[in-house]
N, C-alpha and C positions, 0 to 999 in steps of 0.2 A: 703056428698050433702052442695051446699051451703048457708050459708045464706040469709033468703029473703033481700031484699034493705032494708026495712025500719030497719038491724039490726043495733046496733052503733057500729059504726068502731072502730079498737083500732090500736092505731101503736105497732110497736114491736123494740129492739133492739136485735141486733144477735151480740153476740162476736167473733170474728173469727182473732183478730189481731198475736197469738199465734206464735210462733218460729217453733213447730212442729219437735223440735228437736229428740223427739224419732224417727221419721218417717225419717229419713234420712235412705238412698241420695235421694229420692224422694221430700224429700219439699226443697233442696238446687236449684230445678226450678219447683215448683211447690208449691204455699203459699196450707198449710193445708187446709183449708175451700173450696178447689177445687179439694184434691187429689182425683182420681175416685171412685165411687165402682160401680161395672159393666158394665164400660163406662159413667155413671152417677154423676158429681159432687158431693161432701156431701152436699155443700150450695144447691144445686138444688133441693135437699127433702126435708127442711126446706123451701125454696122459695113454693114450688108445696103445698105443708099443709098449709103454710099463707095466698096463695091465698083462695086455698079449703074453709077456715076456715073463708073467711071473712076480712081478713087484710088489708088494703088499704095499707100502709106506713110502711119500715123496713130501719133502718140504722143499717149497719154495718159499724163494725170499722177496719181497718184495719193498718197492719205497713211493715209485711216482705212479701215481691216481691207485692207492691199494684198494680203495672200495670194490672195485668191477673184479678184480681178482681174487679176492676174499670170498666174493659172491660164487663167484665161477669153482675154485675151489670145494665149495660147501655143496652145489650141484654136482661137479664130477664125483666126488666122495658119497655120496646118495646112487647116481647113475651108473657108476662102475664097480662100485664094493672097492674102492680105494681110498685107503687112508690120507688123506691130502693136507700135509698142515701147513701155517703162512706164518713165516718168519717175519715178521719186520722191522725195517730198517729207517728209525728217524732220520739217521746221516748215512748215508753208504756207505760199506766198508773196505768196497774192492773184493773182488772175488777169494782172494786168500782170507782175507776179511771173515768173513761167511763163513767158511770154512773154522776159523778160528772160534765162532760165535757161536758154533755146532758141532762141539767136540765130541758130545754123546752120540753125533747121529750112529756111530756103527759098532756101539759099545758091543749091542747084542746079534751080530753077523758078521759072516767070514770076512766079508767083501761091501762094498760098495757102488755108487756110481755117483758121479759130481757130472752136469749137462749142463752146457747153455742155452738156456732156453730160446735164443733171438734164430736156431739154426734150423733147416728145413730139411729133411732127412731119409731117407728109406732105409738105414740100416737096421737090422736085426738086433735087438740087444739082449737075445737070448745067446745069440749065437758067440756075440762078442764077451759076454761073460762066461762062455763056455769055452770059447779062447784064451781068455786071463785064466781059468783054472787048469787050464791043459801046460801053463807053464809054473816056473819057480821064482818068477819075477814080484816083487810088490806092486807093481802100479802097469797098465795096459791104458798107453795112449791112442783114440784114435786118430787114422792119418788119412787123407785125402791128396788126391793131386791141385795143383794149383798153378793159376797161369801168372798169377800177381806174386811170387815168394816173398819180396822183400816187404812185403804190407801184413804177411802172417811170422806165426812160430813155425822155424821150419828144423824139422828133423833129420840127421842121419843116421842108416841103419843098417849093420854088421850083416853077416850071413845070416845070422840065428834069429833076424827082426829087432836084437837087439838095440833100444835109442843109443847109439854112443857121442852124438852130439843136439843139443837143442837151444839155438838162437833166436831170443825174439825180436822178429822186424829185422834181420841182417841187413846190413848194406851188401853183401856180398855172401850172396846162396851159395851154402856147397848142394843142394835137392830140392826138388819143387815139393817132397812131402809135407805139407802143413798139416798141422795141431787142428782136429774138429772138434775141439771143445768137449769130449768125453771121454771120462774117464772112469777104469774100473780100478780099483784100489784093497789092497788089505786092510783089514781091521786097524794092525799095527802101521802101516803107510801113511790111512788118514789121520791117526793120530799123530803121525810126527810131523804132519803137512800144518793139523792145528797150531800145535805148540811151537811152530816158528812163530806165529801170532804177525805173519806177513801181510800186503795190501793186496798184490797183484799176482795170480799164479805163473800167468807167464811170464815175467820178468824176474820175479820173486823166488821164485818156488818151484817150478818146474826143471830148471836148472840144476839144482839139486838132487835131482834120483836120477839124469846123466848116466848111465852105467847099472840102472836099477829099474827100468821098465822098458817092455816092446811095446814095438807099433804094429797097429792093426789096421792095415791099410783095407779103407771100404772106396769100390769101385765105382758105387753108387749115383746116387742123388746127395750132396750135401752142399748146402745153400748158405751161407749167411745173410739173411735179410737183415740187413745193415744202412738201406737208403731205398729210395722209392725206384730205380730199376732191378735193383735184385725183387724187390717185393713184385714190381710189373713183369719179371723173368718168371716167378715161383709163379702166377697166376697163369701164366700159361701154360707151364711144364709141368704141375704139381697132381695131377686127375690122372695124365698119363703116366707117372711112376705110383701113385699115389692111391687112384682110384680102386682097388679090389680090395684096399686093406683099410681104408677109411672113410672115404667120400658116400658108396653103396651102404645106405640104410643108418648112415652116424648123422644126428641131429646138428654137433659140435655144440652143444650145450643151451644154458641160458643166456649168453652174453648177443 
């Protein structure tokens, strides 16, 4: 259900500039964020969900094969009525570097979203934002249960869902709650993150917010489309999770 017109609007930064080397040969000709899942570009899942949740402005960073992403953003802006903007990086800046280069993203909003485009998720972004606005911490991180904690950023929570430890790819994980690559930040926290002028969110930035962010545990579908095996899995299960929300009657754009 869409938010009412009076609901506060928030912007989103969608990180989509990666090379997608583990998805070759597909990504030799298709940018990772437009790899199709059951015929629907991966980025379309996020655009549909952001529009449904009341997000009115999205900035998408590009690098590898930017032209088809540029065409997609023009199409989705016209088709869904969302202000979808490109931020081209001639040289990849890193996840934190992209935030630093877009410091003004949240200047006219009380909070904003950062999303990694290469995750396929059935999360409800409006519920996530409502959770963020229900507590007094400057940041919320989406978490999911993983069977491979050594390959993820791992968080430990206290009884109030405050993140009291975060370690990127720990040798000895203390939990199986993994960073889902989706964050809600206050305007001040976003500016603080940008002003660090760091390279990688997981290694360089998120540990600095330990004790000042809460974890939002997502129990549904959350799959990193990082390799061909994950893509094959997504093709099998996507419609079961997302059929009623996306596949019925949605063309997926012009890609």
